ZAPA-499345 format. One line per 3 residues: their letters; for each residue x, y, z of N, C-alpha, C. Coordinates in steps of 0.2 Angstrom, whole numbers, padded with zeros to 4 digits, always signed. Last residue first. Layout:
// residues N
A	X:Y:Z:X:Y:Z:X:Y:Z  ... .
// end
This chain:
// residues 340
XXX	-0130:+0009:+0001:-0135:+0014:+0004:-0136:+0012:+0011  -0116:+0009:-0008:-0119:+0006:-0002:-0124:+0011:+0001  -0113:+0008:-0025:-0114:+0012:-0019:-0117:+0008:-0014 .
XXX	-0101:-0001:-0034:-0108:-0001:-0032:-0108:+0003:-0025  -0091:+0002:-0049:-0092:+0003:-0041:-0099:+0003:-0040  -0090:-0010:-0061:-0092:-0003:-0059:-0093:-0003:-0052 .
XXX	-0078:-0019:-0072:-0082:-0018:-0066:-0084:-0011:-0065  -0070:-0021:-0083:-0077:-0022:-0084:-0081:-0020:-0078  -0056:-0012:-0090:-0060:-0014:-0084:-0067:-0015:-0085 .
XXX	-0043:-0018:-0100:-0048:-0014:-0099:-0052:-0016:-0093  -0028:-0019:-0109:-0031:-0020:-0103:-0037:-0016:-0102  -0022:-0026:-0125:-0024:-0021:-0120:-0027:-0023:-0114 .
XXX	-0011:-0032:-0138:-0017:-0032:-0134:-0017:-0026:-0129  +0001:-0031:-0145:-0003:-0036:-0147:-0010:-0037:-0143  +0013:-0021:-0152:+0007:-0021:-0147:+0002:-0026:-0150 .
XXX	+0030:-0027:-0152:+0023:-0026:-0156:+0017:-0026:-0151  +0042:-0030:-0146:+0039:-0024:-0145:+0033:-0022:-0149  +0045:-0043:-0147:+0047:-0039:-0153:+0045:-0032:-0152 .
XXX	+0038:-0049:-0137:+0045:-0048:-0136:+0048:-0044:-0142  +0023:-0039:-0136:+0027:-0045:-0136:+0034:-0044:-0136  +0013:-0029:-0125:+0018:-0029:-0130:+0021:-0036:-0130 .
XXX	-0001:-0021:-0121:+0002:-0027:-0120:+0007:-0028:-0126  -0004:-0005:-0113:-0003:-0009:-0119:+0001:-0015:-0118  -0014:-0001:-0099:-0007:-0003:-0102:-0008:-0006:-0108 .
XXX	-0022:+0010:-0093:-0024:+0006:-0099:-0018:+0004:-0102  -0016:+0014:-0081:-0023:+0013:-0081:-0025:+0008:-0087  -0003:+0016:-0085:-0004:+0011:-0079:-0011:+0009:-0079 .
XXX	-0004:+0026:-0094:+0000:+0020:-0096:-0001:+0014:-0091  -0010:+0036:-0086:-0014:+0033:-0091:-0010:+0026:-0093  -0005:+0045:-0077:-0004:+0038:-0076:-0008:+0034:-0080 .
XXX	-0009:+0057:-0082:-0002:+0056:-0081:+0000:+0049:-0079  -0022:+0057:-0081:-0019:+0056:-0088:-0012:+0054:-0087  -0025:+0061:-0068:-0025:+0054:-0070:-0022:+0052:-0076 .
XXX	-0024:+0075:-0071:-0019:+0072:-0066:-0019:+0064:-0067  -0034:+0078:-0080:-0027:+0079:-0082:-0022:+0076:-0077  -0045:+0075:-0073:-0043:+0071:-0078:-0036:+0072:-0080 .
XXX	-0041:+0077:-0055:-0043:+0079:-0061:-0041:+0074:-0067  -0045:+0067:-0041:-0041:+0070:-0045:-0044:+0072:-0052  -0058:+0055:-0041:-0053:+0058:-0037:-0047:+0060:-0042 .
XXX	-0070:+0049:-0046:-0069:+0056:-0047:-0063:+0059:-0043  -0072:+0036:-0045:-0074:+0040:-0039:-0073:+0047:-0040  -0068:+0032:-0057:-0075:+0031:-0056:-0077:+0035:-0049 .
XXX	-0054:+0034:-0055:-0058:+0038:-0060:-0065:+0038:-0059  -0051:+0026:-0044:-0050:+0033:-0043:-0054:+0037:-0049  -0053:+0014:-0051:-0057:+0015:-0045:-0057:+0023:-0044 .
XXX	-0043:+0014:-0061:-0051:+0014:-0063:-0055:+0016:-0057  -0032:+0013:-0053:-0033:+0019:-0057:-0040:+0020:-0059  -0034:+0000:-0048:-0033:+0006:-0044:-0035:+0012:-0047 .
XXX	-0033:-0008:-0060:-0039:-0007:-0056:-0040:-0001:-0051  -0020:-0006:-0064:-0026:-0004:-0068:-0032:-0003:-0064  -0013:-0012:-0053:-0013:-0004:-0055:-0018:-0002:-0059 .
XXX	-0018:-0025:-0055:-0019:-0021:-0049:-0019:-0014:-0050  -0012:-0028:-0067:-0019:-0028:-0067:-0021:-0024:-0061  +0001:-0029:-0063:-0001:-0024:-0068:-0008:-0023:-0068 .
XXX	+0000:-0040:-0053:+0002:-0033:-0051:+0000:-0028:-0057  -0011:-0053:-0049:-0008:-0050:-0055:-0006:-0042:-0053  -0018:-0061:-0040:-0012:-0058:-0038:-0008:-0054:-0044 .
XXX	-0030:-0066:-0043:-0025:-0070:-0045:-0018:-0067:-0043  -0038:-0056:-0037:-0039:-0063:-0034:-0033:-0067:-0036  -0033:-0041:-0031:-0034:-0044:-0037:-0033:-0052:-0035 .
XXX	-0039:-0029:-0020:-0036:-0036:-0020:-0038:-0039:-0027  -0039:-0013:-0011:-0040:-0017:-0018:-0036:-0024:-0017  -0046:+0000:-0002:-0042:-0007:-0002:-0044:-0011:-0008 .
XXX	-0046:+0016:+0003:-0048:+0011:-0002:-0043:+0005:-0001  -0054:+0029:+0013:-0049:+0024:+0012:-0051:+0019:+0007  -0056:+0047:+0015:-0058:+0040:+0013:-0052:+0035:+0013 .
XXX	-0060:+0060:+0027:-0055:+0056:+0023:-0058:+0050:+0021  -0077:+0066:+0028:-0070:+0063:+0031:-0066:+0061:+0025  -0089:+0068:+0025:-0086:+0074:+0026:-0079:+0072:+0029 .
XXX	-0097:+0059:+0011:-0094:+0059:+0017:-0090:+0066:+0018  -0102:+0058:-0002:-0106:+0057:+0003:-0103:+0057:+0010  -0094:+0061:-0013:-0095:+0054:-0012:-0099:+0052:-0006 .
XXX	-0091:+0074:-0012:-0096:+0072:-0017:-0098:+0065:-0016  -0081:+0074:-0003:-0088:+0076:+0000:-0093:+0074:-0005  -0070:+0071:-0011:-0073:+0066:-0006:-0080:+0067:-0004 .
XXX	-0070:+0083:-0018:-0071:+0077:-0021:-0073:+0072:-0017  -0066:+0092:-0008:-0073:+0093:-0011:-0075:+0087:-0015  -0059:+0082:+0004:-0059:+0087:-0001:-0066:+0088:-0003 .
XXX	-0048:+0072:+0015:-0055:+0075:+0014:-0054:+0081:+0009  -0035:+0061:+0008:-0038:+0067:+0012:-0044:+0070:+0010  -0035:+0044:+0006:-0036:+0051:+0003:-0039:+0056:+0007 .
XXX	-0025:+0030:+0006:-0029:+0035:+0010:-0029:+0041:+0007  -0025:+0013:+0000:-0024:+0021:-0002:-0028:+0024:+0003  -0017:-0002:-0004:-0021:+0002:+0001:-0019:+0009:-0001 .
XXX	-0018:-0018:-0012:-0016:-0011:-0012:-0020:-0007:-0007  -0012:-0033:-0019:-0015:-0030:-0014:-0013:-0022:-0014  -0004:-0043:-0026:-0010:-0040:-0029:-0015:-0036:-0024 .
XXX	+0007:-0049:-0021:+0002:-0053:-0023:-0005:-0049:-0024  +0012:-0036:-0008:+0013:-0042:-0013:+0007:-0046:-0015  +0004:-0020:-0007:+0006:-0026:-0004:+0007:-0032:-0009 .
XXX	+0008:-0003:-0010:+0007:-0010:-0012:+0008:-0015:-0007  +0001:+0012:-0005:+0006:+0007:-0004:+0004:+0000:-0006  -0002:+0030:-0005:-0003:+0023:-0007:+0002:+0018:-0006 .
XXX	-0010:+0045:+0000:-0005:+0040:+0001:-0007:+0033:-0001  -0015:+0061:-0007:-0016:+0054:-0005:-0010:+0050:-0004  -0010:+0073:-0009:-0017:+0072:-0007:-0019:+0065:-0005 .
XXX	+0003:+0075:-0013:+0001:+0075:-0006:-0006:+0075:-0004  +0002:+0074:-0028:+0004:+0080:-0024:+0002:+0080:-0017  -0002:+0065:-0037:-0007:+0068:-0033:-0005:+0073:-0028 .
XXX	+0011:+0061:-0042:+0006:+0064:-0047:+0000:+0068:-0043  +0017:+0055:-0031:+0020:+0061:-0034:+0015:+0065:-0038  +0009:+0044:-0029:+0009:+0050:-0024:+0012:+0056:-0027 .
XXX	+0011:+0037:-0041:+0004:+0039:-0039:+0005:+0045:-0034  +0025:+0035:-0042:+0021:+0039:-0047:+0015:+0042:-0045  +0027:+0027:-0031:+0030:+0033:-0032:+0027:+0038:-0036 .
XXX	+0018:+0016:-0034:+0017:+0020:-0027:+0021:+0027:-0028  +0024:+0011:-0046:+0017:+0014:-0046:+0016:+0018:-0039  +0041:+0016:-0052:+0036:+0012:-0047:+0029:+0015:-0046 .
XXX	+0050:+0024:-0058:+0045:+0020:-0062:+0040:+0016:-0058  +0061:+0023:-0045:+0060:+0025:-0052:+0055:+0021:-0056  +0052:+0020:-0030:+0058:+0021:-0034:+0056:+0023:-0041 .
XXX	+0045:+0019:-0016:+0046:+0014:-0022:+0052:+0015:-0026  +0048:+0027:-0006:+0043:+0022:-0005:+0044:+0017:-0010  +0057:+0037:-0011:+0060:+0032:-0006:+0055:+0026:-0005 .
XXX	+0049:+0045:-0018:+0054:+0041:-0022:+0058:+0036:-0017  +0041:+0052:-0009:+0038:+0046:-0013:+0043:+0042:-0016  +0042:+0060:+0002:+0048:+0057:+0000:+0045:+0050:-0004 .
XXX	+0030:+0065:+0006:+0035:+0070:+0005:+0041:+0067:+0002  +0022:+0054:+0007:+0020:+0059:+0002:+0026:+0064:+0001  +0028:+0049:+0019:+0027:+0045:+0012:+0026:+0049:+0006 .
XXX	+0028:+0059:+0028:+0034:+0056:+0026:+0034:+0052:+0019  +0014:+0061:+0029:+0018:+0067:+0026:+0025:+0064:+0024  +0010:+0049:+0035:+0007:+0052:+0029:+0012:+0057:+0025 .
XXX	+0018:+0049:+0047:+0019:+0044:+0042:+0016:+0046:+0035  +0012:+0060:+0053:+0019:+0061:+0051:+0021:+0055:+0046  -0001:+0056:+0055:+0000:+0061:+0051:+0007:+0062:+0049 .
XXX	+0002:+0046:+0065:+0000:+0044:+0059:+0000:+0049:+0053  +0007:+0054:+0075:+0011:+0050:+0072:+0009:+0047:+0066  -0005:+0061:+0078:+0001:+0065:+0076:+0006:+0060:+0073 .
XXX	-0013:+0050:+0082:-0015:+0054:+0076:-0009:+0058:+0074  -0006:+0047:+0094:-0006:+0043:+0089:-0008:+0046:+0082  -0006:+0058:+0103:+0000:+0056:+0100:-0001:+0052:+0094 .
XXX	-0021:+0069:+0100:-0017:+0064:+0104:-0011:+0062:+0100  -0020:+0087:+0096:-0023:+0080:+0095:-0018:+0075:+0099  -0021:+0101:+0097:-0019:+0097:+0103:-0021:+0090:+0102 .
XXX	-0022:+0108:+0086:-0029:+0106:+0089:-0027:+0102:+0095  -0013:+0112:+0077:-0014:+0116:+0083:-0019:+0114:+0087  -0015:+0105:+0065:-0008:+0104:+0069:-0009:+0108:+0076 .
XXX	-0030:+0098:+0062:-0026:+0104:+0063:-0020:+0103:+0067  -0030:+0083:+0052:-0031:+0087:+0058:-0027:+0093:+0059  -0027:+0077:+0040:-0032:+0082:+0040:-0032:+0086:+0046 .
XXX	-0019:+0066:+0044:-0016:+0072:+0040:-0020:+0078:+0039  -0029:+0058:+0049:-0024:+0061:+0053:-0020:+0067:+0050  -0035:+0053:+0037:-0038:+0058:+0042:-0034:+0061:+0047 .
XXX	-0025:+0045:+0032:-0026:+0051:+0029:-0030:+0056:+0033  -0026:+0034:+0042:-0019:+0038:+0041:-0021:+0045:+0037  -0039:+0031:+0040:-0037:+0033:+0047:-0030:+0037:+0046 .
XXX	-0039:+0025:+0028:-0043:+0031:+0029:-0041:+0034:+0035  -0031:+0014:+0030:-0028:+0019:+0026:-0032:+0026:+0027  -0039:+0007:+0039:-0033:+0008:+0041:-0030:+0014:+0037 .
XXX	-0050:+0005:+0030:-0051:+0009:+0036:-0044:+0011:+0039  -0045:-0004:+0021:-0047:+0003:+0019:-0048:+0007:+0025  -0043:-0015:+0030:-0037:-0012:+0027:-0039:-0005:+0024 .
XXX	-0057:-0017:+0032:-0053:-0015:+0037:-0046:-0012:+0035  -0062:-0021:+0019:-0064:-0015:+0022:-0060:-0013:+0028  -0055:-0033:+0018:-0053:-0028:+0014:-0055:-0021:+0017 .
XXX	-0050:-0042:+0033:-0055:-0040:+0028:-0053:-0034:+0024  -0033:-0048:+0035:-0039:-0044:+0037:-0044:-0043:+0032  -0018:-0054:+0040:-0024:-0055:+0035:-0030:-0052:+0038 .
XXX	-0001:-0049:+0043:-0008:-0049:+0045:-0013:-0050:+0039  +0014:-0057:+0045:+0010:-0053:+0040:+0002:-0054:+0042  +0029:-0056:+0053:+0022:-0058:+0053:+0018:-0054:+0049 .
XXX	+0044:-0057:+0042:+0040:-0054:+0047:+0033:-0057:+0047  +0050:-0061:+0031:+0051:-0065:+0037:+0048:-0062:+0043  +0047:-0056:+0019:+0053:-0053:+0022:+0054:-0056:+0029 .
XXX	+0036:-0062:+0015:+0042:-0064:+0011:+0048:-0061:+0015  +0027:-0066:+0031:+0028:-0062:+0025:+0035:-0065:+0021  +0017:-0078:+0038:+0024:-0075:+0038:+0025:-0072:+0031 .
XXX	+0001:-0074:+0046:+0006:-0079:+0042:+0013:-0075:+0042  -0014:-0072:+0055:-0007:-0071:+0054:-0003:-0076:+0050  -0030:-0064:+0056:-0026:-0070:+0055:-0018:-0068:+0054 .
XXX	-0041:-0056:+0067:-0035:-0055:+0063:-0031:-0061:+0062  -0050:-0059:+0076:-0053:-0057:+0069:-0047:-0056:+0064  -0046:-0061:+0088:-0047:-0067:+0084:-0050:-0065:+0077 .
XXX	-0044:-0047:+0092:-0038:-0051:+0091:-0040:-0057:+0087  -0055:-0036:+0083:-0053:-0040:+0089:-0047:-0045:+0087  -0053:-0021:+0073:-0054:-0028:+0074:-0052:-0031:+0081 .
XXX	-0049:-0009:+0067:-0055:-0009:+0071:-0057:-0017:+0072  -0037:-0007:+0061:-0042:-0011:+0057:-0048:-0011:+0061  -0030:-0001:+0072:-0031:+0003:+0066:-0037:+0000:+0061 .
XXX	-0030:-0011:+0082:-0033:-0005:+0083:-0035:-0001:+0076  -0023:-0022:+0075:-0030:-0023:+0077:-0034:-0016:+0079  -0011:-0015:+0073:-0015:-0018:+0067:-0022:-0019:+0069 .
XXX	-0007:-0013:+0086:-0008:-0008:+0082:-0012:-0010:+0076  -0005:-0027:+0091:-0010:-0022:+0094:-0012:-0016:+0089  +0006:-0031:+0082:-0001:-0034:+0082:-0006:-0030:+0085 .
XXX	+0016:-0022:+0086:+0013:-0021:+0079:+0006:-0025:+0079  +0018:-0027:+0099:+0015:-0020:+0098:+0012:-0019:+0091  +0023:-0039:+0095:+0017:-0039:+0099:+0014:-0032:+0099 .
XXX	+0034:-0036:+0089:+0029:-0039:+0085:+0023:-0039:+0089  +0041:-0031:+0100:+0040:-0026:+0095:+0034:-0029:+0090  +0043:-0043:+0108:+0039:-0037:+0111:+0037:-0032:+0105 .
XXX	+0041:-0058:+0100:+0045:-0052:+0101:+0041:-0047:+0103  +0032:-0068:+0095:+0032:-0067:+0102:+0037:-0061:+0104  +0035:-0069:+0081:+0029:-0066:+0084:+0029:-0064:+0091 .
XXX	+0051:-0063:+0076:+0047:-0068:+0079:+0041:-0065:+0082  +0060:-0053:+0073:+0055:-0055:+0068:+0050:-0060:+0071  +0070:-0052:+0082:+0065:-0047:+0082:+0060:-0048:+0077 .
XXX	+0080:-0062:+0085:+0073:-0064:+0086:+0068:-0058:+0085  +0093:-0068:+0074:+0091:-0064:+0080:+0083:-0065:+0080  +0106:-0075:+0065:+0100:-0076:+0068:+0099:-0071:+0074 .
XXX	+0112:-0067:+0050:+0113:-0070:+0056:+0106:-0071:+0060  +0105:-0070:+0033:+0107:-0066:+0039:+0108:-0070:+0045  +0110:-0073:+0016:+0105:-0073:+0022:+0108:-0069:+0027 .
XXX	+0114:-0063:+0001:+0115:-0069:+0006:+0110:-0068:+0012  +0115:-0060:-0016:+0112:-0059:-0010:+0113:-0065:-0005  +0130:-0056:-0024:+0126:-0062:-0022:+0122:-0061:-0016 .
XXX	+0137:-0047:-0037:+0134:-0047:-0030:+0130:-0053:-0030  +0143:-0044:-0049:+0145:-0050:-0046:+0142:-0051:-0039  +0140:-0034:-0057:+0145:-0033:-0053:+0147:-0039:-0048 .
XXX	+0130:-0040:-0065:+0136:-0039:-0068:+0141:-0037:-0063  +0120:-0041:-0054:+0123:-0047:-0057:+0129:-0046:-0061  +0118:-0027:-0052:+0121:-0032:-0047:+0124:-0038:-0049 .
XXX	+0112:-0024:-0064:+0118:-0021:-0062:+0122:-0025:-0057  +0100:-0032:-0063:+0105:-0033:-0069:+0112:-0030:-0067  +0094:-0025:-0053:+0095:-0032:-0052:+0101:-0034:-0057 .
XXX	+0092:-0012:-0058:+0096:-0013:-0053:+0098:-0020:-0052  +0083:-0016:-0068:+0089:-0012:-0070:+0094:-0013:-0064  +0072:-0021:-0061:+0076:-0025:-0066:+0082:-0022:-0067 .
XXX	+0068:-0018:-0044:+0070:-0015:-0051:+0074:-0020:-0055  +0069:-0027:-0034:+0063:-0026:-0037:+0064:-0023:-0044  +0084:-0037:-0032:+0081:-0031:-0032:+0074:-0031:-0036 .
XXX	+0083:-0052:-0022:+0084:-0049:-0028:+0081:-0042:-0028  +0087:-0053:-0005:+0082:-0053:-0010:+0085:-0050:-0017  +0091:-0062:+0010:+0094:-0059:+0003:+0088:-0059:-0002 .
XXX	+0083:-0059:+0025:+0086:-0063:+0020:+0088:-0059:+0014  +0078:-0052:+0036:+0074:-0053:+0030:+0077:-0057:+0025  +0085:-0050:+0048:+0082:-0056:+0047:+0078:-0057:+0041 .
XXX	+0100:-0041:+0051:+0094:-0041:+0048:+0091:-0049:+0047  +0113:-0041:+0055:+0108:-0042:+0060:+0101:-0042:+0057  +0121:-0039:+0044:+0120:-0046:+0046:+0115:-0047:+0052 .
XXX	+0122:-0026:+0043:+0117:-0029:+0039:+0116:-0036:+0041  +0121:-0020:+0060:+0125:-0022:+0054:+0120:-0025:+0050  +0119:-0005:+0071:+0117:-0012:+0069:+0121:-0013:+0062 .
XXX	+0117:+0007:+0077:+0124:+0003:+0078:+0122:-0004:+0076  +0108:+0015:+0073:+0106:+0011:+0079:+0112:+0006:+0080  +0114:+0022:+0063:+0111:+0026:+0068:+0109:+0021:+0074 .
XXX	+0117:+0012:+0054:+0122:+0015:+0058:+0120:+0019:+0064  +0104:+0009:+0048:+0108:+0004:+0052:+0113:+0007:+0057  +0103:+0022:+0042:+0098:+0020:+0047:+0101:+0014:+0051 .
XXX	+0113:+0021:+0032:+0113:+0026:+0037:+0108:+0025:+0043  +0108:+0010:+0025:+0115:+0010:+0028:+0115:+0015:+0033  +0096:+0016:+0019:+0096:+0010:+0024:+0102:+0009:+0028 .
XXX	+0102:+0026:+0011:+0097:+0028:+0017:+0097:+0022:+0022  +0109:+0018:+0002:+0113:+0023:+0006:+0108:+0025:+0012  +0098:+0011:-0004:+0104:+0008:+0000:+0107:+0012:+0004 .
XXX	+0091:+0022:-0010:+0088:+0017:-0005:+0093:+0014:-0001  +0100:+0027:-0019:+0097:+0032:-0014:+0094:+0027:-0008  +0103:+0016:-0027:+0108:+0019:-0023:+0105:+0023:-0017 .
XXX	+0088:+0005:-0026:+0093:+0010:-0030:+0098:+0013:-0025  +0079:-0004:-0022:+0086:-0005:-0020:+0091:+0000:-0025  +0066:+0000:-0024:+0069:-0003:-0029:+0077:-0005:-0028 .
XXX	+0055:-0005:-0009:+0059:+0000:-0014:+0063:-0004:-0019  +0043:-0002:-0001:+0045:-0008:-0004:+0049:-0006:-0010  +0043:+0007:+0015:+0044:+0006:+0008:+0044:-0001:+0006 .
XXX	+0042:+0013:+0027:+0036:+0011:+0024:+0037:+0008:+0017  +0055:+0016:+0030:+0052:+0011:+0034:+0045:+0009:+0031  +0056:+0027:+0021:+0060:+0020:+0019:+0057:+0015:+0023 .
XXX	+0050:+0037:+0028:+0047:+0035:+0022:+0050:+0028:+0020  +0058:+0038:+0039:+0051:+0035:+0040:+0048:+0033:+0034  +0069:+0044:+0033:+0070:+0037:+0036:+0063:+0034:+0037 .
XXX	+0063:+0056:+0030:+0065:+0052:+0025:+0067:+0045:+0027  +0061:+0061:+0043:+0055:+0059:+0039:+0057:+0055:+0033  +0074:+0053:+0054:+0070:+0058:+0051:+0065:+0056:+0047 .
XXX	+0080:+0047:+0070:+0078:+0046:+0063:+0074:+0052:+0061  +0086:+0047:+0083:+0087:+0053:+0078:+0085:+0051:+0071  +0084:+0037:+0092:+0090:+0036:+0087:+0090:+0041:+0082 .
XXX	+0073:+0043:+0098:+0079:+0041:+0102:+0085:+0040:+0097  +0063:+0044:+0089:+0066:+0050:+0091:+0073:+0048:+0095  +0061:+0030:+0087:+0062:+0034:+0082:+0065:+0041:+0084 .
XXX	+0058:+0024:+0100:+0064:+0023:+0096:+0066:+0028:+0091  +0046:+0026:+0105:+0051:+0031:+0106:+0057:+0030:+0103  +0036:+0017:+0101:+0041:+0015:+0106:+0045:+0021:+0109 .
XXX	+0029:+0024:+0091:+0026:+0024:+0098:+0031:+0021:+0103  +0037:+0022:+0080:+0036:+0029:+0083:+0034:+0029:+0090  +0036:+0009:+0078:+0043:+0012:+0080:+0042:+0019:+0082 .
XXX	+0023:+0008:+0075:+0025:+0004:+0081:+0032:+0007:+0083  +0022:+0014:+0063:+0019:+0017:+0069:+0022:+0014:+0075  +0028:+0004:+0055:+0032:+0010:+0056:+0029:+0014:+0062 .
XXX	+0018:-0005:+0054:+0024:-0007:+0057:+0028:-0001:+0059  +0008:+0003:+0047:+0007:+0001:+0054:+0013:-0001:+0058  +0015:+0004:+0035:+0014:+0010:+0039:+0012:+0009:+0046 .
XXX	+0015:-0010:+0031:+0021:-0006:+0033:+0020:+0000:+0037  +0005:-0017:+0025:+0005:-0016:+0033:+0011:-0012:+0035  +0008:-0019:+0013:+0003:-0013:+0014:+0002:-0012:+0021 .
XXX	+0015:-0030:+0012:+0019:-0024:+0014:+0014:-0018:+0014  +0001:-0040:+0017:+0008:-0040:+0015:+0011:-0033:+0017  -0012:-0043:+0019:-0010:-0036:+0016:-0003:-0035:+0015 .
XXX	-0022:-0056:+0015:-0015:-0055:+0018:-0012:-0048:+0015  -0039:-0054:+0017:-0033:-0053:+0013:-0027:-0052:+0017  -0055:-0059:+0016:-0049:-0059:+0021:-0043:-0059:+0017 .
XXX	-0067:-0049:+0009:-0062:-0054:+0008:-0057:-0054:+0013  -0077:-0040:+0010:-0075:-0043:+0016:-0070:-0048:+0015  -0080:-0036:-0003:-0076:-0031:+0001:-0074:-0034:+0008 .
XXX	-0080:-0044:-0017:-0081:-0045:-0010:-0077:-0041:-0006  -0084:-0033:-0030:-0083:-0040:-0028:-0085:-0041:-0021  -0083:-0017:-0024:-0082:-0021:-0030:-0081:-0028:-0027 .
XXX	-0092:-0003:-0016:-0088:-0010:-0016:-0087:-0012:-0023  -0093:+0011:-0005:-0093:+0008:-0012:-0090:+0001:-0012  -0093:+0014:+0008:-0097:+0018:+0004:-0098:+0015:-0003 .
XXX	-0094:+0008:+0025:-0093:+0007:+0018:-0097:+0011:+0013  -0087:+0017:+0038:-0093:+0015:+0035:-0091:+0014:+0027  -0075:+0020:+0045:-0076:+0013:+0043:-0082:+0012:+0040 .
XXX	-0072:+0033:+0047:-0076:+0030:+0052:-0077:+0023:+0051  -0068:+0038:+0035:-0063:+0037:+0040:-0066:+0034:+0046  -0076:+0027:+0023:-0075:+0034:+0026:-0070:+0032:+0032 .
XXX	-0071:+0016:+0010:-0074:+0017:+0016:-0072:+0024:+0018  -0072:+0004:-0002:-0070:+0011:-0001:-0074:+0013:+0005  -0065:-0011:-0007:-0069:-0008:-0002:-0067:-0001:-0002 .
XXX	-0064:-0025:-0019:-0062:-0018:-0017:-0067:-0015:-0012  -0058:-0037:-0031:-0062:-0035:-0024:-0059:-0029:-0022  -0058:-0044:-0047:-0057:-0038:-0042:-0061:-0038:-0036 .
XXX	-0052:-0056:-0057:-0057:-0054:-0052:-0054:-0049:-0048  -0048:-0055:-0073:-0045:-0055:-0067:-0050:-0052:-0062  -0048:-0065:-0088:-0052:-0061:-0083:-0050:-0061:-0076 .
XXX	-0039:-0066:-0103:-0040:-0067:-0096:-0045:-0062:-0093  -0043:-0064:-0117:-0038:-0069:-0115:-0039:-0071:-0107  -0054:-0060:-0129:-0053:-0060:-0121:-0048:-0065:-0120 .
XXX	-0049:-0052:-0143:-0051:-0058:-0140:-0049:-0058:-0133  -0043:-0043:-0151:-0050:-0041:-0149:-0053:-0047:-0145  -0027:-0045:-0146:-0031:-0042:-0151:-0038:-0040:-0148 .
XXX	-0031:-0050:-0131:-0025:-0051:-0136:-0029:-0050:-0142  -0035:-0042:-0116:-0037:-0044:-0123:-0030:-0045:-0127  -0040:-0044:-0099:-0035:-0043:-0104:-0037:-0046:-0111 .
XXX	-0051:-0035:-0088:-0050:-0040:-0093:-0044:-0038:-0098  -0055:-0036:-0071:-0051:-0032:-0076:-0050:-0037:-0082  -0072:-0037:-0063:-0065:-0040:-0066:-0062:-0035:-0070 .
XXX	-0086:-0041:-0061:-0081:-0038:-0056:-0074:-0040:-0058  -0095:-0048:-0068:-0091:-0042:-0072:-0086:-0039:-0067  -0100:-0057:-0061:-0095:-0060:-0065:-0091:-0054:-0069 .
XXX	-0102:-0050:-0044:-0104:-0052:-0051:-0099:-0054:-0055  -0105:-0050:-0026:-0101:-0050:-0032:-0104:-0052:-0038  -0120:-0042:-0019:-0115:-0047:-0020:-0111:-0046:-0026 .
XXX	-0121:-0026:-0012:-0123:-0030:-0017:-0118:-0036:-0018  -0126:-0022:+0004:-0120:-0023:+0000:-0122:-0028:-0006  -0135:-0018:+0014:-0137:-0017:+0007:-0130:-0018:+0002 .
XXX	-0124:-0014:+0027:-0131:-0015:+0025:-0131:-0014:+0017  -0113:-0010:+0034:-0112:-0015:+0029:-0119:-0017:+0026  -0104:+0002:+0043:-0110:+0001:+0039:-0109:-0004:+0034 .
X	-0098:-0001:+0059:-0097:-0001:+0052:-0103:-0003:+0048 .
// end
């Protein structure tokens, strides 16, 4: 992995929120942009920051299901695969899909170990409250435990995709009760670059099974973006807007991974491969994360201006008070630094 000549972080590596014309907050940004071979192309802040990637690890977890053969054994389809990679709104389309998947494996909701969550979507959550729904916990099982064979496979896959040794990956417990890996940002970027590179492989080139599985994950997420997030969600809007050219997935507390297929735009960045992007906002602010991701895509020249303009409300969000009055705005102070 090329890490020479990386310029250290500066005070300007941030997204700034203004109230009126007064700086209210500076949100530190860390990012790594790599090619599919893991060579670092551009950075912001500390590209080696060890980061709990949270739900940005879900494509790796889904890959484990593909590699065990369970995916085909239980007759899952690509829409199911998209939901496996999701942090969704709990809309009816998500709930019905999840219920169908449980039925395919003859499991019940009480077999789940994720515990009860409020819906991410405020609208859905309010409708649940009105309907008298109360999220509950789940019966005990052990699929979520680190020593479970499935979690051991996930551990191995994360190490492989991140190009890290066992002692270079740290682990904690995620909000959904599964093991959550912590890896350097440049390794998260490589994971997503690898997923995008798999989608670039010729379907007739007799590629190995893992690249084929990674390509299937890419196409499932980009083919069913509404299942990965939902109405109004950044992941859904991003993948819909870029029309299959990139895959993107949020991780809780301000982490994001993107894989972009090789194109003339990526070649202008000095690589002939797909690229991966990983972003972390130091204070975990999610709206700031979306703004930073869009700023990075703009500075890299990914997508047309017309394409990016469709996400302008996320790139430069207006800050409103409770009366709906615009009281501030968000802007980026950082500039990507090329790694020579």
